[in-house]
Backbone bond lengths (Angstrom), bond angles and torsions (degrees), N, CA, C in turn:
res aa  C-N    CA-C-N  psi(-1)  N-CA   C-N-CA  omega(-1)  CA-C   N-CA-C  phi
1 M - - - 1.481 - - 1.522 111.70 -
2 R 1.308 117.21 -38.44 1.457 121.95 177.76 1.542 111.08 -59.74
3 Y 1.326 112.24 -42.52 1.458 119.24 -178.31 1.559 109.28 -59.43
4 F 1.282 118.65 -46.09 1.481 121.68 -177.95 1.543 108.74 -66.10
5 L 1.333 119.08 -40.76 1.420 122.40 179.64 1.519 107.65 -62.23
6 L 1.319 119.83 -44.52 1.458 123.46 -177.88 1.517 108.61 -63.47
7 V 1.332 118.28 -46.67 1.479 120.61 178.75 1.520 112.21 -60.09
8 F 1.325 116.08 -43.48 1.475 121.63 179.94 1.568 109.32 -62.86
9 L 1.295 117.41 -45.81 1.482 118.05 178.58 1.466 112.53 -63.99
10 M 1.292 118.89 -38.73 1.499 120.78 177.68 1.506 110.93 -63.47
11 L 1.368 118.27 -46.04 1.432 123.28 178.99 1.517 111.36 -62.51
12 F 1.315 116.27 -43.14 1.438 121.51 177.65 1.538 113.16 -59.93
13 H 1.331 113.38 -43.88 1.454 120.85 179.87 1.554 110.02 -62.36
14 L 1.325 117.12 -45.97 1.431 123.83 179.96 1.542 110.49 -61.75
15 S 1.333 118.16 -40.81 1.462 120.24 -176.31 1.507 108.24 -71.36
16 V 1.352 120.20 -33.86 1.484 120.12 178.26 1.520 108.43 -68.05
17 Q 1.301 118.07 -41.41 1.459 121.26 178.83 1.507 113.13 -60.70
18 A 1.318 115.01 -38.74 1.499 121.31 -175.49 1.516 111.34 -71.32
19 T 1.336 118.59 -20.53 1.484 119.16 -175.49 1.518 113.07 -107.74
20 S 1.292 118.94 1.66 1.442 117.99 177.82 1.522 108.99 -119.91
21 G 1.351 115.31 157.31 1.442 119.17 -178.14 1.521 111.45 144.74
22 W 1.342 115.04 179.03 1.471 122.78 -179.66 1.544 111.14 -76.99
23 T 1.275 115.87 141.86 1.494 120.89 171.62 1.551 106.67 -84.76
24 D 1.352 114.03 176.05 1.448 119.78 167.34 1.516 108.37 -72.99
25 Y 1.344 115.65 168.55 1.493 120.75 172.47 1.523 110.48 -76.63
26 G 1.293 116.10 145.24 1.502 122.25 176.50 1.482 111.38 -161.85
27 Y 1.343 115.31 167.38 1.445 122.22 177.64 1.519 110.08 -84.24
28 V 1.331 115.18 146.09 1.459 121.26 173.43 1.540 109.00 -74.80
29 V 1.358 116.07 118.50 1.429 121.00 -179.07 1.530 108.39 -88.24
30 E 1.332 119.58 -40.45 1.438 123.78 -178.23 1.512 111.50 -153.14
31 L 1.300 115.98 134.99 1.465 124.16 178.19 1.488 107.28 -120.28
32 V 1.358 117.48 121.91 1.446 123.15 -170.50 1.546 109.83 -120.43
33 P 1.312 119.43 100.72 1.476 119.17 170.47 1.523 108.44 -75.57
34 T 1.304 118.66 144.01 1.502 121.01 179.93 1.528 110.63 -126.58
35 I 1.273 116.02 169.16 1.450 122.73 175.24 1.545 111.68 -85.00
36 H 1.292 117.52 -2.26 1.458 124.70 -177.23 1.495 114.27 -93.45
37 H 1.374 116.89 24.40 1.443 123.65 178.16 1.508 113.83 61.09
38 R 1.349 117.40 30.15 1.430 121.99 175.31 1.526 111.38 -150.97
39 F 1.314 115.87 158.57 1.466 119.98 174.88 1.555 108.50 -115.89
40 K 1.295 114.11 156.26 1.475 121.20 176.83 1.489 106.64 -123.86
41 V 1.326 115.44 146.89 1.485 118.58 179.55 1.510 110.50 -141.66
42 N 1.299 114.74 136.84 1.497 121.32 172.81 1.492 108.77 -103.78
43 I 1.330 116.65 121.51 1.439 122.41 -178.58 1.517 108.81 -121.20
44 D 1.361 116.76 129.47 1.452 122.82 -177.50 1.535 108.09 -78.89
45 I 1.357 114.60 87.55 1.464 118.86 -179.87 1.525 109.14 -123.53
46 K 1.310 113.99 162.06 1.464 119.45 177.04 1.525 113.02 -103.28
47 G 1.317 118.66 -26.90 1.458 120.96 -176.45 1.491 112.36 -120.45
48 N 1.335 118.04 124.46 1.448 124.60 179.24 1.530 106.70 -141.75
49 R 1.318 119.78 116.85 1.435 123.79 -175.31 1.547 113.06 -76.02
50 S 1.292 116.16 -12.04 1.481 120.08 -176.24 1.565 109.91 -68.02
51 S 1.320 113.27 151.85 1.466 118.66 176.12 1.537 111.93 -89.50
52 C 1.322 118.24 3.55 1.459 120.98 176.88 1.522 109.71 -64.96
53 K 1.345 115.34 149.98 1.474 118.41 -172.65 1.577 111.99 -75.57
54 K 1.326 117.55 -35.06 1.440 119.02 -179.25 1.521 109.74 -86.88
55 K 1.295 117.58 93.39 1.478 124.70 -169.16 1.512 113.80 -68.87
56 Q 1.322 119.27 -20.19 1.445 121.43 -177.28 1.517 114.05 -110.00
57 W 1.368 116.29 4.31 1.473 120.16 -179.03 1.523 109.45 -112.89
58 F 1.366 113.59 138.18 1.454 119.50 -176.90 1.533 109.52 -138.21
59 Y 1.292 117.53 162.83 1.486 121.25 179.78 1.510 112.45 -148.09
60 Q 1.297 116.43 161.69 1.457 123.01 171.26 1.530 108.29 -163.84
61 D 1.299 114.81 151.32 1.469 122.28 178.71 1.545 110.25 -82.88
62 Y 1.321 115.82 141.28 1.463 117.51 177.51 1.534 112.13 -68.26
63 D 1.357 116.68 -24.21 1.443 119.94 -170.59 1.562 113.98 -81.66
64 I 1.339 116.53 -10.35 1.454 117.63 179.26 1.509 110.91 -78.35
65 S 1.301 117.72 159.46 1.455 121.60 178.88 1.525 109.19 -60.40
66 G 1.285 116.83 122.24 1.439 122.11 -178.83 1.530 117.01 87.25
67 G 1.317 116.50 -1.48 1.440 120.29 -176.70 1.519 113.78 -66.12
68 K 1.298 117.29 -44.98 1.418 122.28 177.84 1.535 111.36 -65.25
69 E 1.307 116.24 -38.95 1.464 118.47 179.52 1.537 111.70 -66.32
70 M 1.323 115.46 -35.98 1.504 119.75 176.99 1.531 107.70 -65.56
71 Y 1.313 119.11 -40.64 1.428 121.22 -179.83 1.526 111.14 -64.45
72 L 1.326 115.92 -42.71 1.493 119.61 178.91 1.490 111.41 -64.48
73 A 1.349 118.10 -39.83 1.502 123.28 177.33 1.522 108.87 -61.10
74 L 1.310 117.88 -44.01 1.451 120.89 178.57 1.507 111.14 -64.67
75 L 1.321 117.08 -40.03 1.466 121.81 176.40 1.530 109.88 -58.39
76 E 1.361 116.14 -45.64 1.442 123.08 178.35 1.557 109.66 -59.78
77 A 1.318 116.09 -43.94 1.456 119.73 -179.56 1.527 112.06 -61.32
78 V 1.331 115.60 -38.91 1.481 121.91 177.69 1.524 110.19 -63.57
79 S 1.312 116.47 -50.12 1.460 120.26 -175.51 1.508 114.05 -72.34
80 S 1.355 118.02 -25.61 1.485 118.59 178.38 1.518 113.09 -107.05
81 N 1.321 117.95 5.47 1.445 123.35 178.50 1.523 112.66 55.12
82 K 1.399 115.40 47.76 1.453 120.68 177.46 1.506 109.53 -102.46
83 V 1.324 116.35 157.86 1.470 120.38 179.66 1.515 110.71 -89.04
84 V 1.321 115.97 150.06 1.452 122.97 -178.37 1.548 110.79 -131.60
85 R 1.312 113.96 161.24 1.460 119.40 169.16 1.513 104.51 -138.75
86 V 1.368 114.67 153.77 1.462 119.40 -178.25 1.494 109.05 -128.80
87 Y 1.311 116.50 156.61 1.435 124.08 175.01 1.499 108.76 -98.90
88 V 1.323 116.29 115.31 1.455 119.69 179.35 1.491 110.45 -88.43
89 T 1.339 117.44 140.76 1.440 121.27 -175.86 1.533 113.01 -87.45
90 G 1.342 118.44 -18.04 1.434 122.72 -175.00 1.498 111.69 100.81
91 R 1.342 118.69 -7.42 1.476 122.90 177.92 1.517 108.48 -89.21
92 C 1.322 113.51 143.83 1.520 119.83 175.76 1.522 108.25 -119.84
93 N 1.316 115.52 148.11 1.451 120.50 176.15 1.561 107.13 -91.08
94 I 1.308 115.67 -175.18 1.497 120.84 -177.03 1.562 110.89 -64.39
95 N 1.325 116.79 -26.04 1.490 120.76 179.12 1.473 112.37 -89.40
96 E 1.360 117.28 3.89 1.457 122.21 179.26 1.580 111.60 71.12
97 Y 1.347 115.22 29.07 1.480 119.75 170.88 1.479 108.42 -89.44
98 S 1.350 117.06 148.39 1.456 121.99 -179.77 1.532 109.61 -84.50
99 E 1.348 114.36 135.42 1.490 119.13 172.06 1.504 108.65 -74.53
100 I 1.363 116.30 145.06 1.430 120.41 177.54 1.519 110.71 -120.51
101 S 1.327 116.24 154.06 1.445 120.47 -179.66 1.511 112.99 -126.57
102 E 1.317 116.80 -14.67 1.496 120.51 -179.39 1.500 107.09 -147.61
103 L 1.368 114.04 159.68 1.456 119.97 -178.08 1.527 106.95 -143.13
104 G 1.296 116.06 138.69 1.477 121.89 174.18 1.567 107.40 -121.73
105 I 1.289 115.92 135.67 1.442 121.67 179.87 1.519 106.07 -121.85
106 R 1.385 116.53 133.74 1.452 120.91 -175.92 1.519 111.51 -128.65
107 A 1.304 117.26 140.35 1.411 121.73 174.47 1.527 109.52 -69.51
108 N 1.302 115.12 145.48 1.497 119.41 179.96 1.504 112.64 -72.31
């Protein structure tokens, strides 16, 4: 029994690692504030490690620590036409968008 538990935990750990990480840099195509305490963002990227089906759509709640700051950074990227990258957590919402936990913004 211990052997199966150990194998399961190792496989679970590897699957979590394989679906989280930084995306490539890309331009923000669309930023969508919602009434559901979260924002959605479409970023034109080529690489996304997440297993979520919508590879260019991401989301985060305003209420989490840093959520509002990420939204404001994305808004700045839209208005100044700068590229961004996001850190995907590996979690998907019901629409198969990737949850993000960090954001990087880079001057062109």
